[in-house]
C-alpha positions in Angstrom: 119.7 140.4 206.0 122.4 139.4 203.6 122.1 139.3 199.9 122.6 135.6 200.0 119.8 135.1 202.5 117.5 137.2 200.3 118.1 134.9 197.5 117.6 131.7 199.3 113.8 131.7 199.6 113.4 132.6 196.0 115.7 129.6 195.1 113.6 127.4 197.5 110.3 128.5 195.9 111.8 128.0 192.5 112.9 124.5 193.4 109.6 123.7 195.0 107.8 124.9 191.9 110.0 122.6 189.7 109.2 119.7 192.1 105.5 120.6 191.9 105.7 120.6 188.1 107.5 117.2 188.1 104.9 115.9 190.4 102.1 117.0 188.2 103.8 115.3 185.4 103.8 112.2 187.3 100.1 112.1 188.2 98.2 108.8 187.6 96.6 110.0 184.5 99.9 110.9 183.1 101.4 107.6 184.0 98.5 105.8 182.3 99.0 107.7 179.2 102.8 106.9 179.1 101.9 103.2 179.8 99.4 103.3 176.9 101.8 104.9 174.6 104.5 102.5 175.5 102.2 99.5 175.1 101.1 100.9 171.8 104.6 101.2 170.7 105.4 97.6 171.8 102.2 96.3 170.0 103.4 98.3 166.9 106.8 96.7 167.1 105.3 93.3 167.8 103.0 93.9 164.8 105.8 95.0 162.7 107.8 91.9 163.9 104.9 89.6 163.2 104.3 91.1 159.6 108.1 90.7 158.8 107.9 87.1 160.0 104.8 86.5 158.0 106.3 88.1 154.9 109.6 86.1 155.5 107.6 83.0 155.7 105.8 83.7 152.5 108.8 84.8 150.7 111.1 81.9 151.7 109.3 79.2 149.7 109.1 81.4 146.7 112.9 82.2 146.9 113.7 78.4 147.4 111.5 77.6 144.3 113.1 80.3 142.3 116.6 79.0 143.2 115.6 75.5 142.3 114.2 76.5 139.1 117.3 78.5 138.2 119.6 75.6 139.0 117.4 73.4 137.0 117.5 75.7 134.0 121.3 76.1 134.4 121.7 72.3 134.6 119.6 71.6 131.5 121.3 74.5 129.7 124.7 73.2 130.5 123.4 69.7 129.5 122.1 71.0 126.3 125.2 72.8 125.5 127.8 70.2 126.4 126.2 66.8 126.8 123.2 66.6 124.3 123.7 63.4 122.4 120.4 63.5 120.5 120.6 62.5 116.8 117.6 64.7 116.0 118.3 67.5 113.6 119.9 68.0 110.2 123.5 66.8 109.4 125.3 67.7 106.3 128.2 65.8 104.7 130.6 67.6 102.3 132.7 65.2 100.2 134.5 64.9 96.9 133.9 62.5 94.0 135.9 62.7 90.7 137.2 66.1 91.8 133.6 67.4 92.2 132.5 68.9 95.5 129.3 67.2 96.6 126.9 67.6 99.5 124.3 65.4 101.1 122.2 66.1 104.2 120.5 63.6 106.6 117.6 64.9 108.7 116.4 62.8 111.7 113.1 63.3 113.5 112.0 62.3 117.0 109.4 59.8 115.6 111.9 57.7 113.8 111.5 59.0 110.4 114.3 60.5 108.3 115.1 62.2 105.0 118.0 62.6 102.7 118.5 65.8 100.8 120.6 64.9 97.8 120.8 68.0 95.4 117.2 68.6 94.3 115.9 65.3 95.4 114.5 64.5 98.9 114.2 60.8 99.9 112.1 59.6 102.9 112.6 56.6 105.2 113.1 55.5 108.7 116.2 55.1 111.1 116.9 53.0 114.2 119.5 53.5 116.9 120.6 50.2 118.2 122.2 49.4 121.6 126.0 50.0 121.7 128.1 46.9 121.3 131.7 47.0 122.6 131.3 50.8 123.1 130.0 51.4 119.6 126.5 52.8 118.9 124.9 51.4 115.7 122.6 53.3 113.4 120.4 51.8 110.6 119.0 54.0 107.8 116.3 52.9 105.4 115.3 55.1 102.5 112.8 54.4 99.8 112.6 55.1 96.1 109.1 54.9 94.5 107.9 52.8 97.4 110.9 50.3 97.1 114.0 50.0 99.3 116.5 52.3 98.1 119.1 52.4 101.0 119.4 50.1 103.8 122.7 50.9 105.5 124.3 50.3 108.9 126.8 52.7 110.5 128.9 53.1 113.6 127.5 56.4 115.0 129.2 58.8 117.3 128.2 62.3 118.3 131.1 64.8 119.1 131.6 68.5 120.0 129.0 70.8 121.6 126.8 73.9 120.9 129.8 76.2 121.3 132.5 74.5 119.2 129.7 72.9 116.8 128.3 69.4 116.9 129.6 66.6 114.6 128.0 63.4 113.7 130.8 60.8 112.9 129.4 57.9 110.6 131.4 54.8 109.8 129.7 53.5 106.7 129.4 49.7 107.0 127.2 49.3 103.9 128.3 51.5 101.0 126.1 54.5 101.7 128.6 56.8 99.8 131.6 54.7 99.0 131.4 50.9 99.2 133.8 49.1 101.5 137.0 47.5 100.1 138.7 44.2 101.1 142.1 45.0 102.5 143.7 41.8 101.0 143.2 43.1 97.4 145.4 45.3 95.5 144.4 49.0 95.8 142.7 50.3 92.8 142.5 53.8 91.4 138.9 54.1 92.8 139.9 53.1 96.3 142.8 55.6 96.2 140.3 58.2 95.2 138.2 57.1 98.3 141.2 57.4 100.7 141.7 61.0 99.4 138.1 61.8 99.8 137.5 60.6 103.4 138.9 58.8 106.5 138.6 55.1 106.9 139.1 52.3 109.4 140.1 48.7 108.8 138.8 45.7 110.6 138.0 42.1 109.9 139.7 42.3 106.5 137.7 45.3 105.4 138.2 49.0 104.9 135.2 51.0 106.0 135.0 54.8 105.1 134.2 57.3 107.8 132.3 60.5 107.3 132.0 63.6 109.5 128.7 65.6 109.2 128.1 69.1 110.5 125.0 70.0 112.4 123.0 72.7 110.3 119.7 74.4 111.0 118.1 73.8 107.7 119.1 71.6 104.7 120.5 73.6 101.8 118.6 72.9 98.5 120.3 74.8 95.5 118.2 76.3 92.7 119.5 77.1 89.2 117.1 79.7 87.5 116.2 79.0 83.9 115.6 81.8 81.5 112.3 82.0 79.9 108.7 83.0 80.4 106.3 81.5 83.0 102.9 80.4 81.9 100.4 81.9 84.4 98.0 79.0 83.7 100.4 76.6 84.9 101.0 78.2 88.2 99.3 76.4 91.2 99.1 72.9 92.8 97.9 70.0 90.8 96.9 66.4 91.7 96.8 63.0 89.8 93.0 62.6 89.3 93.1 58.9 88.9 91.3 57.2 92.0 94.0 54.5 92.3 96.7 57.0 92.2 95.2 59.9 94.0 97.8 61.7 96.1 100.6 59.6 94.6 101.6 62.4 92.5 101.5 66.3 93.2 102.9 69.0 91.1 103.3 72.6 92.2 104.5 75.3 89.7 105.2 78.6 91.4 105.0 82.0 90.1 108.8 82.6 91.0 109.8 79.9 88.6 110.5 77.1 91.1 108.6 73.9 91.1 108.2 70.8 93.5 107.0 67.5 92.2 106.1 64.9 94.9 105.9 61.2 93.9 105.0 58.8 96.7 108.0 59.0 99.0 110.2 61.3 96.8 110.3 65.0 96.4 111.8 66.9 93.5 112.7 70.5 93.7 114.2 72.8 91.0 113.5 75.7 88.5 111.3 75.8 85.4 110.1 77.9 82.4 107.1 77.2 80.4 105.5 78.6 77.2 103.3 77.4 74.4 102.9 73.9 75.7 106.4 73.1 76.5 107.9 73.1 80.1 111.6 73.0 80.6 112.7 72.2 84.2 115.9 71.3 85.8 117.1 69.1 88.9 120.3 70.0 90.7 122.6 67.2 91.4 124.6 66.7 94.6 127.6 68.3 92.9 125.6 71.4 92.2 125.2 71.0 88.5 121.7 71.2 87.0 120.3 68.8 84.5 117.5 70.2 82.2 114.5 68.1 81.1 111.3 69.0 79.2 107.7 67.8 79.0 104.7 68.8 77.1 101.5 70.1 78.7 98.1 71.2 77.7 94.7 72.2 79.5 91.3 70.6 79.0 88.3 71.8 80.9 90.4 73.2 83.7 92.6 70.2 84.0 96.3 69.9 83.3 97.5 67.2 81.0 101.2 66.6 81.1 103.1 64.0 79.0 106.0 62.1 80.8 107.9 59.5 78.7 105.1 59.6 76.1 102.5 58.8 78.7 99.8 61.5 79.3 98.8 62.1 82.9 95.7 64.2 83.9 96.0 66.5 86.9 93.3 68.6 88.6 93.8 71.7 90.5 93.8 71.7 94.3 94.4 73.9 97.3 95.3 71.0 99.5 98.7 72.0 100.8 99.0 68.7 102.7 99.0 66.9 99.6 101.5 69.3 98.1 103.9 68.8 101.0 103.8 65.1 101.3 102.1 63.5 98.3 100.4 61.0 100.6 97.1 61.4 102.5 
């Protein structure tokens, strides 16, 4: 027997053993287990796919809503920066009169009320925006002085610029708010020459109207000029007119830092003061920044403050009513 013949049976047995092993691996029980594993894998894949789809279904509306919100915010942001034409806010005009630099601020609220900040004086009133005529928006401003009409002026009104370059309010004064209009057929006077140097103007219907450009500001600037002198601690506080028919018409606030605020009906005065031995010296800053000093006598009687204004004594009582201090009207 050859060597090859001796090896053949062994190879056959080896191959037969391998076949038996493969056969054993392919028994019904083994097939069932494999099928179960495959089904479980498919179920897992299906479950994972289903979860992904569910998650996708849940996330999609959220993503869409977020995108819509973002677009809305960007749209309103761009509108606010470039296209906001709201008059609401504070607008300051710097101008020159008799070679003096002056400043006045107009403040407009959403409720149709307005204020004019003129040096240390704050006037209150109302405003109305009228429909544009021939492409020109009109604005009417009414201010009061001790309950009486003080200013009632019409303007052509235009808003220019944006939040980046700076907003501007361009007012063409039709009623003499700062400078009264001139007739173009009359000889130019020294006053009108000064007006021309101070501001721009337009001419129409035989009249020259003056044009002002106001800058948007966060808060009106009120200048204070300190007065040297002592501060009477008994004077510090908020005081109301104690007469029944005048209650809340007048409020006085003397502050420990040497500033004061006097409110009389629709006008507020702000400035600095010094007080000692029954005499109070107080000032009022004008639109050109100069301060004018005034004085009044004062005394105390049973916890009340008695001040004399233009030789007329007025009795005031102390109060913690901040509302009365801020507005003077309740």
